[in-house]
Structures are given as structure tokens and as C-alpha cells.
N, C-alpha and C positions, 0 to 999 in steps of 0.2 A: 588127632593122634597125640597122646600125651608125650611120647618120646620126642617128637618134633618140637613141641612147645618147650620142653626142658632144654633141648639143644639151643633153641632160639633165645631162651632166657640166659643161658650161659654166655652165648655170643654177645648179647646186649651188655652184660656185666663186663666182659672183656673189652668191648669197645669203649665203655665208660672209664676204663682204666682200673676197674675193680678186680684185678687178677688175684689179689690176696684171697678173696672169698672163694674163687674157683680153685686156687691152689690148695686150700684147706680140705677140699673134697678128695684129693688124690690119695691113693692107698699104696703102701709098699707091699712087697710079696708076703711078708709075715702077716700083715693085716688082712690081706685077701685070703690067706690060708685060714686064719682064725675065723673070718666071716663065713667061709665055706663050711668049716666045722660047726659053727653056730647054726647054720641053716639046716643042719641035720639033728640038732639037739632041741630039747624042750626048755632050755635055759641053763645058765651057768652063773655061779657066783665067783667071786675072786678066789675063794679057797679052792674051788674046783679047778680053776685054771692054774693056780699055783701048784697044786698037787700033780696035775697032768703034765705040766711042762717043767717041773722041778725049779720053779722060780719063787722069788719072795712074794709075800702078799702085797706090799706096796707096788711092785712091778706089775703084778697081775691086775691090781686096781687101776693103775695108770693105763694099761693096754685096753681094758674094757671101757674105762671112762672116756678115753680118746675116741674110740669108735662110737660111743653113745653121743658125745658132743658133736661128732661129724654127721650124726643122723642115721647111722647104719644099724644101730642097736636101739632097742627100747629097754626100759628097766622098770621094775616095780619093787617097792620096799617090802621086805619080808621080815623085818625086825631082826635084831641080834640079841641072843640070850644075855650078852654082857651089857646091854643097854645102848649100844651104839647103833649106827645105821648099817644095814646089810641089804644089798640089792641083788635081785635076780635079773640078769641080763638075758634078753632074747633077741633073736634076729628080727629086724623090721620086715615089713611086707616086701620092700625093695630087695632086700637080701634073699628072702625066701623065693622070690621070682627070678633071681639072677642066674645067668649062665656063666659060670666061672671058668669054663674050658676044662681041659684035662691036665694042665701043667701044675696044679697046686698040690693035691694030696698024693 
């Protein structure tokens, strides 16, 4: 059972004193809500999130990149017409299979 192995691996890290790695996996309510929205979408770029939530592009980038770095999102470079990097973020399989409960959206 994969879930049992994951829990065992987390416990081993905690017993070794590697609580920082485990702490980085935790999500706040806003992150969980965004992941739930991402599980229903075909992808989102920073401009999409900024427009939907009425936030700045740097803040949208920070939110998506944080979830990507935690392993909850995957991303692919789609190129930017201005020559920079632009990423399309998508929910990972873990997120797609998650049960978020009813308290988020």
C-alpha cells in the first residue's frame, strides 16, 4: 500500500529530526483551495491566477511556484511572446486523486 509507505517515510524523517522537510509539505487553507481549483482545470498560468483573484503577477507567480516547489503542481514551459519564461501549471496526479473534503470551495 503506497499510502502506508509514505506515512512510514514521513515518520522516519521526523524521528531523524528532519521535521523541516515534513513542515514544507503542509498547506494553508488558501493553498488547499487553489489546489482544489487546479484539480478541476486544464492548467493555469500566472496571468490567469492574477486575473481571477485580482492580485499582482508577482504574487500569482509566487503562489504557483510555491506549490510547484512543494510537489503539488507540475509545470511546462509554454514560451512568452516577450521572450521570457512563461509556465503553464497543472495539478499533479496526487492533487487530481485527492479528497479535499467539502470545506474549501
